[in-house]
N, C-alpha and C positions, 0 to 999 in steps of 0.2 A: 591540892587535888591533883592526881596524876592524869595527864591527858592520854587517853587510849586512842590509838589510830583506828579508823573505821574498820580496816581489815582485821585487826586484832579483836575488835568487838564482835565481828561476824564469826570469827574462829571460835571465840568463847561461847557463841550461841549455837555451835555445832555445824557451821557452814564450812565445807571443804574449800581450801584456798588454792589459788592459782599455783600451778606446778605439780599438783597431785595427779598421778597417772589416771585416776578414774575420770577426770575432766577431759581427757584427751581421747577417750575410747567411746565408740558408739555403744549406747545402752542396749541391753537385750530386750527384745519384744516379749510381751505376754502372749500366751496361748489362752485365749478366752473363748468360752466361759470356764475352761478347766482350771485356770489360775485365778479365778475371781477373788477368792479369799486373800491371796497374796497381793493382788492389785488393790483391794480395799485397804489392807493393812498399810501398804506403802503410801497410798493416798492419805490415809489418816496421819501418818508420820509427816507428810509434806504440810498438811494443814497445821499440825502441832508446831512445826518449825516456823511457819509463817506467823503463827500467833506469838511465839517467843520473840521473833525479830520485830514484829509490829509493836511490841511493848517498849522497845528501846529506840526505834527509828520510825518517824512518820513517812508514810508513802501515800501522799494525798492523791496521786495520779495513777495508782495501781502498782502492783509488783507481781513477780512470779518466782517460782523456785522449781528446779528439776531434781529428780531423785539422785543423780550423780553428785549434786551439790550437798547432799546429806549422807554421802558415802554408799549409796545404793545404785548399782549399775543396771537399773531396769528402766524401761521406756515409759516413765510417768512424770508428769509435771502438773503444777497447779498455778493458775493465774488469777489473782484477785483484781477485779476491775475497780475503778474508782467508785466511791460512794457505796451504796447498799446493794448494788447489782450482785447476783450470785457469781461465785467463782467458776472459772472454766477448768474442768478436769480433762487432761490430755493423756490418753493411753494409746501407745503405739502411733503417735501422730506422724503424718507425712504431708508435706506441702505438695499438692497436685497441680496448682496453677498459681501464678503470680502476675500482677500487673506490671507493665513496662514502666509505668510512672513511679519514680522513686522520690523519697523524702529523706533528707539527711538531718539527723538529730543526734544530740548527745545521749549516750546510754551509760548506765552504770551496771555493775554486776556484783552480786553479793560475794562472789568468789575472789574479787580483787576490788574492794570498795574504796580504795584510796585514790582511784583515778576515774576519769570519765573519758569516753571516746566518741568521736563524731562518726556515726555509722549510717551509710545509705541503706535503706530497705524499701521494698515495694509498699505502695500505699494500700494494696489489696492482695490478700492471699486466700486460697481455697485449701482447706485442711481436711484430710480424712483421718478419723480416729476410730478406735475399736471400743464399742460399748461393752460393759461387763457381761452382757448376754452373748457377745461375740459378733454382733452386727456391726457393719461399717456405717459410720455417721459422717456426712460431709457438711462442713460449715464454712461460710465465707466471713472473713474478718477484715475490717478496714481501719486505716489510720493508726491511732495510738494502740488500739487493741491488737491490730495486725503486727505491730512492732513488738509488743510484749510476747505474743504467741510465737512469733518467728525466733525471737531471742531464746526462748525456752526450748523450742524444737532444735535449735542449733546445739544447745547443751546436750540434748539426747543423741545428737549426731557426733558428739565429741569436739565441737567447735566453740570457741569463745568469740565474743563480738570483735575482737581485734583481727580475726581472720576476714572480717567483712569490711574493715576500714580501707579507705583508698591508700594506695602506695604513697609513702612519704608522710602520711598523717599519723601522728603518735597520740596516745592517750595523754591527757593533761592531769595534773594533780587536782584533787577535789577542791582544794582551796581556790585554785585559779578558775576552775569551772564555775564555782559559785559567783565569781565576779563577772561571768559572761552574761548573766541574766537570761540564760537559755535553759532553765530547769525543765527537765522532761519527765518521763514516766516513773523514774525510780526515786525521785524525791521532790520535795517542794522547794 
């Protein structure tokens, strides 16, 4: 049997990989409700991608994917919470407040799944999104869900988690990460 690297597996599932220009550019916001059909179509594509990925990799603690990761430069992301909780749909998200208290955990990214990085993030964030009807919705997220949401918003801003890592800290190979016993939100 051929051993396929995790990043190659994600590429095969349609996930844009590290180095692609679309991952380094801010995504274009939707004008809602005028672009409602477009926003719904892209959201459906994100859910379909999550379904494909979930078939081959377990995400017991939740996962997310942003439109640039499937080659669409629009400001949309979906975060699936752990368990049966409904997914969070993010359209035009902006972090408007963040706690001073940080938590540093390992993160993975579908766009370079061969490594994990130790990333400090706020324990609590306030996020404004745009509803399909055009209204602004404000939601507060905490702990693990705040980390997932923040990670996806970074994608929409053209940032990868490595931009948030402390100076001198480098991502580690997934094989080494699994030996740390510090599995976090992107895998069990």
